[in-house]
LUMKE-300709 format. One record per residue: residue in three letters; x, z, y of N, C-alpha, C, O in turn. Coordinates in steps of 0.1 Angstrom, whole numbers, padded with zeros to 4 digits, always signed. Layout:
BEGIN
ALAXZYXZYXZYXZY ...
//
This chain:
BEGIN
MET+0208+0012+0250+0203-0001+0247+0207-0006+0233+0199-0013+0226 GLU+0220-0002+0229+0224-0006+0216+0216+0000+0205+0213-0006+0195 SER+0213+0013+0206+0205+0020+0196+0191+0015+0196+0185+0014+0185 SER+0186+0011+0208+0172+0005+0208+0172-0008+0201+0162-0011+0194 PHE+0183-0016+0202+0184-0029+0195+0184-0027+0180+0177-0034+0173 SER+0192-0018+0176+0194-0015+0161+0180-0010+0155+0177-0013+0144 PHE+0173-0002+0163+0160+0003+0159+0150-0008+0158+0142-0008+0149 GLY+0151-0018+0167+0143-0029+0167+0145-0038+0154+0136-0043+0149 VAL+0158-0039+0151+0162-0047+0138+0156-0040+0126+0150-0047+0117 ILE+0157-0027+0125+0151-0019+0114+0136-0021+0114+0130-0023+0103 LEU+0129-0020+0125+0115-0022+0126+0111-0036+0121+0101-0038+0114 ALA+0119-0046+0125+0116-0060+0121+0117-0062+0106+0108-0068+0100 VAL+0128-0057+0100+0129-0058+0086+0118-0050+0079+0113-0055+0069 LEU+0115-0038+0083+0105-0030+0077+0091-0037+0078+0084-0037+0068 ALA+0088-0042+0089+0075-0049+0091+0074-0061+0082+0064-0063+0076 SER+0085-0069+0081+0085-0081+0073+0083-0077+0058+0075-0084+0051 LEU+0090-0067+0053+0088-0063+0039+0074-0058+0036+0069-0060+0026 ILE+0069-0050+0046+0055-0044+0044+0045-0056+0043+0036-0055+0034 ILE+0046-0065+0052+0036-0076+0052+0037-0085+0039+0027-0088+0033 VAL+0049-0088+0036+0051-0097+0024+0047-0090+0011+0039-0096+0003 ALA+0052-0077+0009+0048-0070-0003+0033-0068-0005+0028-0070-0016 ASN+0027-0064+0006+0013-0061+0005+0004-0074+0004-0006-0074-0002 ALA+0009-0085+0010+0002-0097+0009+0002-0102-0005-0008-0108-0010 VAL+0013-0101-0012+0015-0106-0025+0006-0097-0035-0001-0103-0043 VAL+0006-0084-0033-0003-0076-0041-0018-0078-0038-0026-0078-0047 ALA-0021-0081-0025-0035-0084-0022-0040-0097-0029-0051-0097-0033 VAL-0031-0107-0029-0035-0119-0036-0037-0117-0051-0046-0122-0057 ALA-0028-0109-0057-0029-0105-0071-0042-0098-0074-0049-0100-0084 VAL-0045-0088-0066-0058-0080-0068-0070-0089-0065-0080-0087-0072 LEU-0070-0098-0056-0081-0107-0054-0083-0116-0066-0095-0118-0070 LEU-0073-0121-0072-0074-0128-0085-0080-0120-0096-0088-0124-0104 LEU-0076-0107-0097-0081-0098-0107-0096-0095-0105-0104-0094-0114 ILE-0100-0093-0092-0114-0091-0089-0122-0103-0093-0133-0101-0098 HIS-0117-0115-0090-0124-0127-0094-0126-0128-0109-0136-0133-0114 LYS-0116-0123-0117-0117-0123-0131-0126-0112-0137-0134-0115-0146 ASN-0123-0100-0132-0129-0088-0139-0141-0082-0131-0149-0075-0137 ASP-0142-0085-0118-0152-0079-0110-0153-0064-0110-0163-0058-0113 GLY-0141-0058-0109-0140-0043-0109-0142-0037-0096-0136-0042-0086 VAL-0149-0026-0095-0152-0019-0082-0139-0012-0078-0136-0012-0066 GLY-0132-0006-0087-0120+0002-0084-0109-0007-0078-0101-0003-0070 LEU-0109-0020-0082-0099-0029-0076-0102-0032-0061-0093-0036-0054 CYS-0114-0031-0057-0117-0033-0043-0110-0022-0034-0106-0026-0023 PHE-0109-0010-0039-0102+0000-0032-0087-0003-0031-0080-0001-0021 THR-0082-0008-0042-0067-0012-0042-0065-0024-0032-0055-0024-0025 LEU-0074-0033-0032-0073-0044-0022-0074-0039-0008-0067-0043+0001 ASN-0083-0029-0006-0084-0023+0008-0071-0016+0012-0067-0016+0024 LEU-0065-0010+0002-0052-0003+0005-0041-0013+0009-0034-0011+0018 ALA-0041-0025+0002-0031-0035+0005-0034-0041+0019-0025-0044+0027 VAL-0047-0043+0023-0051-0048+0036-0046-0038+0047-0041-0042+0057 ALA-0049-0025+0045-0046-0015+0055-0031-0015+0057-0026-0014+0068 ASP-0023-0015+0046-0008-0015+0047-0003-0027+0054+0007-0027+0061 THR-0009-0039+0051-0005-0051+0058-0007-0050+0073+0001-0055+0080 LEU-0019-0044+0077-0021-0043+0091-0011-0034+0098-0008-0035+0109 ILE-0006-0024+0090+0004-0015+0096+0017-0024+0099+0023-0022+0109 GLY+0020-0032+0089+0032-0041+0092+0030-0050+0103+0039-0052+0111 VAL+0018-0056+0105+0015-0064+0116+0015-0056+0129+0020-0061+0140 ALA+0010-0044+0129+0010-0036+0141+0024-0032+0146+0027-0032+0158 ILE+0033-0028+0137+0046-0024+0141+0055-0036+0144+0065-0034+0151 SER+0051-0048+0139+0059-0059+0143+0057-0062+0158+0066-0068+0164 GLY+0046-0058+0164+0044-0060+0178+0053-0051+0187+0055-0053+0199 LEU+0059-0040+0181+0068-0031+0188+0082-0037+0188+0090-0031+0195 VAL+0085-0047+0180+0099-0051+0178+0104-0057+0191+0115-0054+0196 THR+0096-0066+0198+0100-0073+0210+0103-0063+0221+0112-0066+0230 ASP+0097-0051+0221+0099-0041+0231+0113-0035+0230+0119-0032+0240 HIS+0118-0035+0218+0132-0029+0216+0143-0040+0218+0154-0036+0220 PHE+0139-0052+0218+0149-0063+0220+0149-0067+0235+0160-0072+0239 SER+0139-0064+0243+0139-0067+0257+0145-0057+0265+0148-0046+0261 SER+0147-0060+0278+0153-0050+0287+0143-0040+0292+0131-0042+0290 SER+0147-0029+0299+0138-0019+0303+0129-0024+0314+0118-0019+0316 ASP+0133-0035+0321+0124-0040+0332+0112-0048+0326+0102-0049+0332 GLN+0114-0052+0313+0103-0060+0307+0096-0052+0296+0090-0057+0287 ALA+0096-0039+0297+0090-0030+0287+0075-0031+0288+0069-0035+0298 THR+0068-0029+0277+0054-0029+0276+0047-0019+0285+0052-0008+0286 GLN+0037-0023+0291+0029-0014+0300+0023-0003+0292+0020-0005+0280 LYS+0019+0008+0299+0014+0020+0292+0001+0017+0285-0001+0021+0273 THR-0008+0009+0291-0021+0006+0285-0019-0002+0272-0025+0001+0262 MET-0011-0012+0273-0008-0021+0261-0001-0012+0250-0005-0014+0238 CYS+0008-0004+0254+0015+0004+0244+0005+0014+0237+0006+0016+0225 SER-0004+0020+0245-0014+0029+0239-0023+0022+0229-0026+0027+0219 LEU-0027+0009+0232-0035+0002+0223-0027-0002+0210-0033-0001+0199 ARG-0015-0005+0212-0006-0008+0200-0005+0004+0191-0007+0003+0179 MET-0002+0016+0197+0000+0028+0189-0014+0033+0183-0014+0038+0172 ALA-0025+0030+0190-0038+0034+0185-0041+0025+0172-0046+0030+0163 PHE-0037+0012+0173-0039+0003+0162-0030+0007+0150-0035+0007+0138 VAL-0018+0011+0153-0009+0016+0142-0015+0029+0135-0015+0030+0123 THR-0019+0038+0144-0025+0050+0139-0038+0048+0131-0040+0054+0120 SER-0046+0039+0135-0058+0035+0128-0055+0029+0114-0062+0033+0104 SER-0046+0020+0114-0042+0014+0101-0036+0024+0092-0038+0024+0080 ALA-0027+0033+0097-0021+0044+0089-0032+0053+0083-0032+0057+0072 ALA-0042+0057+0092-0053+0065+0087-0061+0058+0077-0065+0065+0067 ALA-0063+0045+0078-0071+0038+0068-0063+0037+0055-0069+0039+0044 SER-0050+0036+0055-0042+0036+0043-0043+0050+0036-0045+0050+0024 VAL-0042+0061+0044-0042+0074+0038-0056+0077+0032-0057+0082+0021 LEU-0067+0073+0039-0080+0075+0035-0083+0067+0022-0091+0071+0014 THR-0077+0055+0021-0079+0047+0010-0073+0053-0003-0078+0052-0014 VAL-0061+0058-0001-0054+0065-0012-0063+0077-0017-0064+0079-0029 MET-0069+0084-0007-0078+0095-0011-0091+0089-0018-0096+0096-0028 LEU-0096+0078-0014-0107+0072-0020-0104+0067-0035-0112+0068-0044 ILE-0092+0062-0036-0087+0058-0050-0086+0070-0059-0090+0069-0071 ALA-0081+0081-0054-0080+0093-0062-0094+0098-0066-0096+0102-0077 PHE-0103+0097-0056-0117+0102-0060-0123+0092-0070-0131+0097-0078 ASP-0121+0079-0068-0126+0070-0078-0121+0072-0092-0129+0072-0101 ARG-0108+0075-0093-0102+0078-0107-0108+0091-0112-0110+0093-0124 TYR-0109+0101-0103-0115+0114-0107-0129+0112-0112-0133+0118-0122 LEU-0137+0104-0105-0151+0102-0109-0152+0095-0122-0160+0098-0131 ALA-0143+0085-0125-0143+0078-0137-0139+0087-0149-0144+0084-0160 ILE-0131+0097-0147-0127+0106-0158-0137+0117-0159-0141+0121-0170 LYS-0142+0122-0148-0152+0133-0148-0166+0129-0153-0172+0136-0161 GLN-0170+0117-0149-0183+0112-0153-0182+0098-0159-0186+0088-0152 PRO-0176+0096-0171-0174+0083-0176-0186+0075-0179-0186+0063-0178 LEU-0197+0082-0183-0209+0075-0187-0218+0071-0175-0225+0061-0175 ARG-0217+0079-0164-0224+0076-0152-0216+0069-0141-0221+0066-0130 TYR-0204+0066-0144-0195+0061-0133-0200+0048-0128-0200+0046-0116 LEU-0204+0038-0137-0208+0025-0132-0221+0026-0124-0224+0017-0116 GLN-0229+0036-0127-0242+0038-0120-0239+0044-0106-0246+0040-0096 ILE-0230+0053-0105-0227+0059-0092-0219+0050-0083-0222+0048-0072 MET-0208+0045-0089-0198+0037-0081-0201+0022-0083-0194+0015-0090 ASN-0212+0017-0077-0216+0003-0078-0210-0004-0066-0203+0001-0057 GLY-0213-0017-0065-0208-0025-0054-0213-0021-0040-0205-0021-0031 PHE-0225-0017-0039-0231-0012-0026-0224+0001-0022-0220+0002-0010 VAL-0222+0010-0031-0216+0023-0027-0201+0021-0023-0196+0026-0014 ALA-0194+0012-0031-0180+0009-0028-0179+0002-0014-0170+0006-0006 GLY-0188-0007-0011-0188-0013+0002-0191-0004+0013-0184-0004+0024 ALA-0200+0005+0011-0203+0015+0021-0192+0025+0024-0189+0029+0035 CYS-0185+0029+0013-0173+0037+0014-0162+0031+0022-0156+0037+0031 ILE-0160+0018+0019-0149+0011+0027-0153+0009+0041-0144+0011+0050 ALA-0165+0006+0044-0170+0004+0058-0169+0017+0066-0164+0017+0077 GLY-0173+0028+0060-0172+0041+0066-0158+0045+0068-0155+0052+0078 LEU-0149+0042+0058-0135+0045+0059-0129+0039+0072-0121+0045+0079 TRP-0132+0026+0074-0126+0019+0085-0131+0024+0099-0124+0025+0109 LEU-0144+0028+0098-0150+0034+0111-0143+0047+0114-0140+0049+0126 VAL-0141+0055+0105-0135+0068+0107-0120+0066+0111-0115+0073+0120 SER-0114+0056+0105-0100+0054+0108-0098+0049+0123-0089+0054+0130 TYR-0107+0041+0128-0105+0036+0142-0110+0047+0151-0105+0047+0163 LEU-0119+0056+0147-0122+0067+0156-0110+0076+0157-0108+0082+0168 ILE-0103+0078+0146-0091+0087+0147-0080+0080+0155-0074+0087+0164 GLY-0078+0067+0153-0067+0060+0160-0069+0059+0175-0059+0061+0183 PHE-0081+0057+0179-0084+0055+0193-0089+0068+0200-0093+0068+0211 LEU-0088+0080+0193-0092+0092+0199-0084+0096+0211-0090+0101+0221 PRO-0070+0094+0212-0063+0097+0224-0068+0089+0237-0066+0094+0248 LEU-0073+0077+0234-0077+0069+0246-0090+0075+0252-0093+0072+0264 GLY-0097+0083+0244-0110+0089+0250-0108+0103+0255-0116+0108+0263 PHE-0097+0109+0251-0094+0123+0255-0080+0124+0261-0070+0122+0255 SER-0080+0127+0274-0067+0127+0281-0058+0138+0277-0046+0137+0279 VAL-0063+0148+0270-0054+0159+0266-0044+0154+0255-0034+0161+0253 PHE-0047+0143+0248-0038+0138+0238-0028+0127+0243-0020+0123+0236 ARG-0030+0124+0256-0021+0113+0262-0010+0120+0270-0012+0130+0277 GLN+0002+0113+0271+0013+0117+0279+0009+0113+0294+0003+0103+0296 LYS+0013+0122+0303+0010+0120+0317+0019+0109+0323+0015+0101+0331 THR+0032+0109+0319+0041+0099+0323+0045+0090+0312+0043+0093+0300 TYR+0050+0078+0315+0054+0068+0305+0067+0062+0309+0069+0057+0320 GLN+0076+0061+0299+0089+0054+0301+0091+0047+0288+0091+0052+0277 GLY+0093+0034+0289+0096+0025+0278+0109+0028+0271+0117+0036+0276 PRO+0111+0023+0259+0103+0013+0252+0091+0020+0246+0090+0032+0245 CYS+0081+0012+0241+0069+0017+0236+0072+0024+0222+0078+0018+0214 SER+0066+0036+0221+0068+0044+0209+0056+0053+0208+0048+0054+0218 PHE+0055+0060+0197+0043+0069+0195+0043+0080+0205+0032+0082+0212 PHE+0054+0087+0207+0053+0099+0216+0056+0095+0230+0056+0103+0239 ALA+0058+0082+0233+0059+0077+0247+0045+0077+0253+0044+0078+0265 VAL+0034+0076+0245+0021+0076+0250+0012+0087+0245+0002+0091+0252 PHE+0015+0092+0233+0007+0103+0227+0015+0116+0227+0027+0116+0225 ARG+0008+0127+0229+0014+0140+0229+0015+0146+0215+0006+0142+0207 PRO+0024+0155+0212+0025+0160+0199+0012+0168+0194+0010+0170+0183 CYS+0005+0173+0204-0007+0181+0201-0017+0172+0193-0026+0176+0186 PHE-0017+0158+0195-0025+0149+0188-0022+0149+0173-0031+0149+0165 VAL-0009+0150+0170-0004+0150+0156-0008+0164+0150-0012+0165+0139 LEU-0007+0174+0159-0011+0188+0154-0026+0188+0150-0030+0194+0140 THR-0034+0182+0158-0049+0181+0155-0051+0173+0142-0059+0177+0134 LEU-0044+0162+0141-0046+0154+0128-0041+0161+0116-0047+0160+0105 SER-0031+0169+0118-0025+0177+0106-0035+0187+0101-0037+0187+0088 PHE-0041+0195+0109-0049+0206+0105-0064+0201+0102-0071+0209+0095 THR-0068+0190+0108-0082+0185+0105-0082+0174+0095-0093+0171+0089 GLY-0071+0168+0092-0071+0157+0082-0060+0157+0071-0064+0157+0060 PHE-0048+0159+0075-0037+0158+0065-0037+0169+0055-0038+0166+0043 PHE-0037+0181+0060-0036+0193+0050-0049+0194+0042-0048+0197+0030 PRO-0061+0193+0048-0073+0193+0039-0072+0181+0029-0076+0183+0017 ALA-0068+0169+0033-0067+0158+0023-0057+0161+0012-0059+0158+0001 LEU-0046+0168+0016-0035+0171+0006-0041+0181-0004-0038+0180-0016 LEU-0049+0191+0001-0055+0201-0009-0065+0194-0018-0066+0197-0029 LEU-0072+0184-0012-0082+0176-0020-0074+0168-0031-0079+0167-0042 PHE-0063+0162-0027-0055+0155-0037-0051+0164-0048-0052+0160-0060 VAL-0046+0176-0045-0041+0185-0055-0053+0189-0065-0051+0190-0077 PHE-0065+0191-0059-0076+0194-0067-0080+0183-0077-0082+0185-0088 PHE-0080+0171-0072-0083+0159-0080-0073+0158-0092-0076+0156-0103 TYR-0060+0160-0088-0049+0158-0098-0050+0169-0109-0049+0166-0120 CYS-0052+0181-0105-0053+0192-0114-0065+0191-0123-0064+0194-0135 ASP-0076+0187-0118-0089+0186-0126-0087+0174-0135-0092+0175-0147 MET-0082+0163-0131-0080+0152-0140-0070+0155-0151-0072+0151-0162 LEU-0060+0162-0148-0050+0166-0158-0056+0175-0168-0053+0174-0180 LYS-0065+0184-0163-0072+0193-0173-0081+0186-0182-0082+0189-0194 ILE-0089+0176-0176-0098+0168-0185-0090+0160-0195-0094+0159-0206 ALA-0080+0153-0190-0072+0145-0199-0065+0154-0210-0064+0149-0222 SER-0061+0166-0207-0055+0175-0217-0065+0179-0227-0062+0180-0239 LYS-0077+0183-0223-0088+0186-0232-0091+0175-0241-0093+0177-0253 HIS-0092+0163-0236-0095+0151-0244-0084+0149-0255-0088+0146-0266 SER-0072+0151-0251-0061+0149-0260-0062+0160-0271-0059+0157-0283 GLN-0065+0172-0268-0066+0183-0277-0077+0181-0287-0076+0184-0299 GLN-0088+0176-0282-0100+0173-0291-0096+0162-0301-0100+0163-0313 ILE-0089+0152-0297-0085+0141-0306-0075+0147-0317-0076+0144-0329 ARG-0066+0155-0313-0057+0161-0322-0064+0170-0332-0060+0170-0344 LYS-0074+0178-0328-0081+0186-0337-0089+0177-0347-0089+0181-0359 MET-0095+0167-0343-0103+0158-0351-0094+0151-0361-0097+0149-0373 GLU-0082+0147-0357-0073+0141-0366-0067+0151-0376-0066+0147-0388 HIS-0065+0163-0372-0060+0173-0381-0071+0177-0391-0067+0180-0403 ALA-0083+0176-0387-0094+0180-0397-0097+0168-0406-0105+0170-0416 GLY-0091+0157-0404-0094+0146-0413-0105+0137-0409-0109+0128-0416 ALA-0111+0139-0397-0123+0131-0393-0118+0117-0390-0126+0107-0393 LEU-0106+0116-0384-0101+0102-0381-0091+0098-0391-0089+0086-0393 ALA-0084+0107-0397-0074+0104-0408-0063+0095-0403-0057+0088-0411 GLY-0061+0095-0390-0050+0087-0384-0053+0072-0383-0045+0064-0379 ALA-0066+0068-0387-0069+0054-0388-0074+0049-0374-0074+0037-0372 TYR-0079+0058-0366-0085+0054-0353-0080+0063-0343-0079+0075-0345 ARG-0078+0058-0331-0074+0066-0320-0081+0062-0308-0082+0050-0304 SER-0087+0071-0301-0096+0068-0289-0088+0061-0279-0077+0066-0275 PRO-0093+0050-0274-0085+0042-0263-0086+0049-0250-0079+0045-0240 ARG-0094+0060-0248-0096+0066-0235-0085+0075-0231-0082+0077-0220 MET-0078+0081-0242-0067+0090-0238-0056+0084-0230-0052+0090-0220 PRO-0050+0073-0234-0040+0067-0226-0045+0063-0212-0038+0064-0202 ARG-0058+0059-0211-0063+0056-0198-0064+0068-0189-0061+0068-0177 ASP-0068+0079-0195-0069+0092-0187-0055+0095-0181-0053+0098-0169 PHE-0045+0095-0190-0032+0099-0186-0026+0089-0176-0018+0092-0167 LYS-0029+0076-0178-0024+0066-0169-0030+0068-0155-0024+0066-0145 ALA-0043+0071-0155-0050+0074-0142-0044+0086-0135-0041+0085-0123 VAL-0041+0096-0142-0035+0108-0137-0021+0105-0132-0017+0109-0121 ARG-0013+0097-0139+0000+0093-0135+0000+0085-0122+0008+0088-0113 THR-0009+0075-0121-0009+0067-0110-0013+0075-0097-0007+0073-0087 VAL-0023+0083-0099-0027+0092-0087-0016+0101-0083-0014+0104-0071 SER-0009+0107-0093+0001+0117-0090+0013+0110-0082+0018+0116-0073 VAL+0016+0097-0086+0027+0090-0079+0022+0087-0065+0030+0088-0056 LEU+0010+0083-0063+0004+0080-0050+0004+0092-0041+0008+0092-0029 ILE+0000+0104-0047+0000+0116-0039+0014+0120-0035+0017+0124-0024 GLY+0023+0119-0045+0037+0123-0042+0043+0114-0031+0050+0119-0022 ASN+0040+0101-0032+0046+0092-0022+0040+0095-0008+0047+0095+0002 PHE+0027+0097-0008+0020+0101+0005+0025+0114+0011+0028+0115+0023 THR+0027+0124+0002+0032+0137+0007+0046+0136+0012+0050+0141+0023 LEU+0055+0130+0005+0069+0129+0009+0071+0120+0021+0081+0122+0029 SER+0063+0111+0023+0064+0101+0034+0060+0108+0048+0067+0106+0058 TRP+0049+0115+0047+0043+0119+0060+0045+0134+0063+0044+0138+0075 THR+0048+0142+0053+0049+0156+0056+0061+0160+0066+0059+0168+0075 PRO+0073+0154+0064+0084+0157+0074+0080+0154+0088+0083+0161+0097 PHE+0073+0142+0090+0069+0139+0104+0059+0148+0110+0060+0152+0121 LEU+0049+0152+0102+0039+0161+0107+0044+0175+0109+0041+0181+0119 ILE+0052+0180+0100+0057+0194+0102+0067+0195+0114+0066+0204+0122 THR+0075+0184+0116+0084+0184+0127+0076+0183+0140+0080+0189+0150 SER+0065+0176+0140+0056+0175+0152+0050+0188+0155+0049+0192+0167 ILE+0047+0196+0145+0041+0209+0147+0052+0218+0153+0049+0226+0162 VAL+0064+0217+0148+0075+0225+0154+0078+0221+0169+0080+0230+0177 GLN+0076+0208+0172+0078+0204+0186+0067+0210+0195+0070+0213+0206 VAL+0055+0211+0190+0044+0217+0198+0047+0232+0200+0045+0237+0211 ALA+0052+0239+0189+0054+0253+0190+0066+0256+0199+0067+0267+0205 CYS+0076+0247+0198+0089+0250+0206+0090+0239+0217+0094+0228+0215 GLN+0085+0243+0229+0085+0234+0240+0099+0230+0245+0101+0219+0250 ASN+0109+0239+0243+0122+0236+0247+0130+0228+0237+0141+0222+0241 CYS+0125+0226+0225+0131+0217+0215+0129+0203+0219+0119+0199+0224 CYS+0139+0195+0217+0138+0180+0219+0140+0173+0206+0152+0169+0203 LEU+0129+0171+0199+0130+0165+0186+0124+0151+0186+0122+0145+0175 TYR+0122+0145+0197+0115+0132+0198+0124+0121+0192+0118+0112+0185 VAL+0137+0122+0193+0145+0111+0187+0144+0112+0172+0143+0101+0166 VAL+0145+0124+0166+0144+0125+0152+0130+0121+0147+0129+0114+0137 LEU+0120+0124+0155+0106+0121+0151+0104+0106+0151+0098+0100+0142 GLU+0108+0099+0162+0105+0085+0164+0114+0076+0156+0109+0065+0152 GLN+0126+0079+0155+0136+0069+0149+0139+0072+0134+0145+0064+0128 TYR+0134+0083+0129+0137+0086+0115+0124+0090+0107+0120+0083+0098 LEU+0117+0100+0112+0106+0106+0104+0094+0097+0105+0086+0095+0096 TRP+0092+0091+0117+0080+0081+0118+0082+0069+0110+0073+0064+0104 LEU+0095+0064+0109+0098+0053+0101+0096+0056+0086+0091+0048+0078 LEU+0099+0069+0082+0096+0073+0068+0082+0073+0065+0078+0069+0054 GLY+0073+0078+0074+0059+0077+0072+0054+0063+0071+0045+0060+0063 VAL+0058+0055+0080+0054+0041+0080+0059+0034+0067+0052+0025+0062 GLY+0070+0038+0062+0075+0033+0049+0066+0035+0037+0068+0029+0027 ASN+0057+0045+0039+0047+0047+0028+0039+0034+0025+0035+0032+0014 SER+0037+0026+0035+0030+0013+0033+0038+0003+0026+0033-0007+0020 LEU+0051+0005+0025+0060-0004+0017+0060+0001+0002+0061-0007-0007 PHE+0060+0014+0001+0060+0020-0013+0047+0018-0021+0048+0016-0033 ASN+0036+0018-0014+0023+0017-0021+0022+0004-0029+0019+0005-0041 PRO+0025-0008-0024+0024-0020-0033+0035-0020-0044+0032-0025-0055 LEU+0046-0014-0041+0056-0013-0052+0051-0004-0063+0054-0006-0075 ILE+0044+0007-0060+0038+0016-0070+0028+0008-0079+0029+0009-0091 TYR+0020+0001-0072+0010-0007-0080+0016-0018-0088+0012-0021-0099 ALA+0026-0024-0083+0033-0035-0090+0040-0030-0102+0042-0037-0112 TYR+0044-0017-0102+0052-0012-0113+0043-0003-0123+0045-0005-0135 TRP+0034+0005-0117+0027+0014-0126+0014+0009-0131+0010+0013-0142 GLN+0007+0000-0124-0006-0005-0129-0004-0018-0137+0001-0028-0131 LYS-0007-0017-0149-0004-0028-0159-0011-0041-0155-0004-0052-0155 GLU-0024-0041-0151-0031-0053-0149-0025-0060-0136-0025-0072-0136 VAL-0021-0052-0126-0015-0058-0114-0002-0064-0117+0002-0075-0113 ARG+0006-0057-0126+0019-0062-0129+0018-0075-0137+0026-0084-0135 GLN+0008-0076-0146+0007-0088-0154+0002-0100-0145+0007-0111-0147 GLN-0007-0097-0136-0011-0107-0127+0000-0112-0118+0001-0124-0115 LEU+0009-0103-0113+0020-0107-0106+0030-0116-0114+0036-0126-0109 TYR+0031-0113-0127+0040-0121-0136+0034-0135-0137+0041-0144-0137 HIS+0021-0136-0139+0015-0149-0140+0016-0157-0127+0018-0169-0128 MET+0015-0150-0116+0017-0157-0103+0031-0162-0102+0033-0173-0097 ALA+0041-0154-0106+0055-0158-0106+0057-0170-0115+0064-0179-0111 LEU+0051-0170-0126+0052-0182-0135+0046-0195-0129+0051-0206-0130 GLY+0034-0193-0122+0028-0204-0116+0036-0210-0104+0037-0222-0103 VAL+0043-0201-0097+0051-0205-0086+0064-0212-0091+0068-0222-0086 LYS+0069-0207-0102+0081-0213-0109+0077-0227-0114+0085-0236-0112 LYS+0066-0229-0120+0062-0242-0125+0060-0252-0113+0063-0263-0114 GLY+0053-0247-0102+0051-0255-0091+0064-0260-0084+0065-0271-0080 LEU+0074-0251-0083+0087-0254-0077+0094-0264-0086+0101-0273-0081 THR+0093-0262-0099+0100-0271-0109+0094-0285-0108+0102-0295-0107 SER+0081-0286-0107+0075-0299-0106+0078-0306-0093+0080-0318-0092 PHE+0079-0298-0082+0082-0303-0069+0096-0308-0069+0099-0319-0063 LEU+0106-0301-0075+0120-0305-0075+0121-0317-0083+0129-0326-0080 LEU+0114-0318-0095+0115-0330-0103+0110-0343-0096+0115-0354-0097 LEU+0099-0341-0088+0093-0352-0080+0103-0356-0070+0104-0368-0067 LEU+0110-0347-0063+0119-0351-0053+0131-0358-0059+0136-0368-0053 SER+0136-0353-0070+0147-0360-0077+0144-0374-0082+0152-0383-0082 ALA+0131-0375-0086+0127-0389-0091+0126-0398-0079+0130-0410-0080 ARG+0121-0393-0068+0121-0402-0056+0134-0406-0050+0137-0417-0046 SER+0143-0396-0050+0157-0399-0045+0165-0407-0054+0174-0414-0050 GLY+0162-0407-0067+0169-0415-0077+0165-0430-0077+0172-0438-0083 GLY+0154-0433-0071+0149-0447-0071+0140-0449-0083+0140-0442-0093 PRO+0132-0460-0083+0123-0463-0094+0129-0468-0106+0123-0468-0117 GLN+0142-0474-0106+0148-0480-0117+0154-0470-0127+0153-0471-0139 THR+0160-0459-0121+0167-0449-0129+0158-0442-0139+0161-0441-0151 PRO+0146-0437-0135+0137-0430-0144+0132-0439-0155+0131-0435-0167 ARG+0130-0453-0152+0124-0462-0162+0135-0464-0173+0132-0464-0185 GLU+0148-0466-0169+0158-0469-0178+0160-0457-0187+0162-0458-0199 SER+0160-0445-0181+0163-0433-0189+0151-0430-0199+0153-0426-0210 SER+0139-0433-0195+0128-0431-0203+0128-0441-0215+0124-0438-0226 CYS+0132-0454-0212+0133-0464-0223+0144-0460-0233+0142-0461-0245 ASN+0155-0454-0228+0165-0450-0237+0160-0438-0246+0163-0438-0258 ILE+0153-0429-0240+0147-0418-0248+0138-0423-0259+0138-0419-0270 ILE+0129-0433-0255+0120-0438-0265+0127-0446-0276+0123-0445-0287 THR+0137-0454-0273+0145-0461-0283+0151-0452-0293+0151-0454-0305 VAL+0157-0441-0288+0164-0432-0296+0154-0425-0305+0156-0422-0317 SER+0143-0422-0299+0132-0415-0307+0127-0423-0318+0126-0418-0330 HIS+0125-0436-0316+0120-0445-0327+0130-0447-0337+0127-0448-0349 SER+0143-0448-0333+0153-0450-0343+0155-0438-0353+0157-0440-0365 GLU+0153-0427-0347+0154-0415-0355+0142-0414-0364+0143-0409-0376 LEU+0130-0418-0360+0119-0418-0369+0120-0428-0380+0116-0425-0391 ASP+0126-0440-0377+0128-0450-0388+0137-0445-0398+0136-0448-0410 ASP+0148-0438-0394+0158-0433-0403+0151-0422-0412+0158-0416-0421 
//
């Protein structure tokens, strides 16, 4: 009971941080979309929404760890909760893949990018992404082979889903997506390196004479850097959980559920906390928008505190102080 309570505290803190961090980034990206109307920012916004839903979903599991075993969540409700968590996690992973493809397309086809990736295509990609995500998350509810035959609370992933479900997701989704990530990254790095070499050759030949430098080169490398950080975060967060689940399927006598549910699953869910931090630090426009938002909040709090102090001080005090300031100001001007 004590370990379940401590795990519930960790879940509560993690869920709160995920919701707050992603909500702040979502507001910043919404303001950027309103200013710039960028298609790529829509994918970033979708990532923040998916990660926020993960925080909301795991927050529903907190009460189960705080309550007694007699008040544990029923199997049907637990299955729906974990299906919702899995769907949101799948949407987050697929959105990272969509962002990688968007950056890859922008570097591979810079002249045709705006024609290919327009608002309609972006909306269709996002709609299809969520449809696939919910099909993945609710797959165990339609196929009994992926569900546990018995159920004992508290509600957790392997309390309702069998490890073979994770095995299926690993070989049909995770590892192919990882290979696709590596392909995008290597090809983008190759294109950016070729572009850099071309500029150096032109500068060396005297065509540019050091007076002009193409603005696209830093954009290429920044796109490669952001995608590489996202891929690394995605890989480090979910690989231990998936590999250990595969080991659990292969070794029926092994009992790895405690490690899977209380450590590695939390590491995978923590990916949703790292994603907004990556964009807040690595993406310049998001970082600048967050800075402007912080300045706006600071000004609003300052104005609010001044208003409260003026009301608590009474109507006479501000008038006398303002008169004194005006008198001093005029005397200094006369001198």
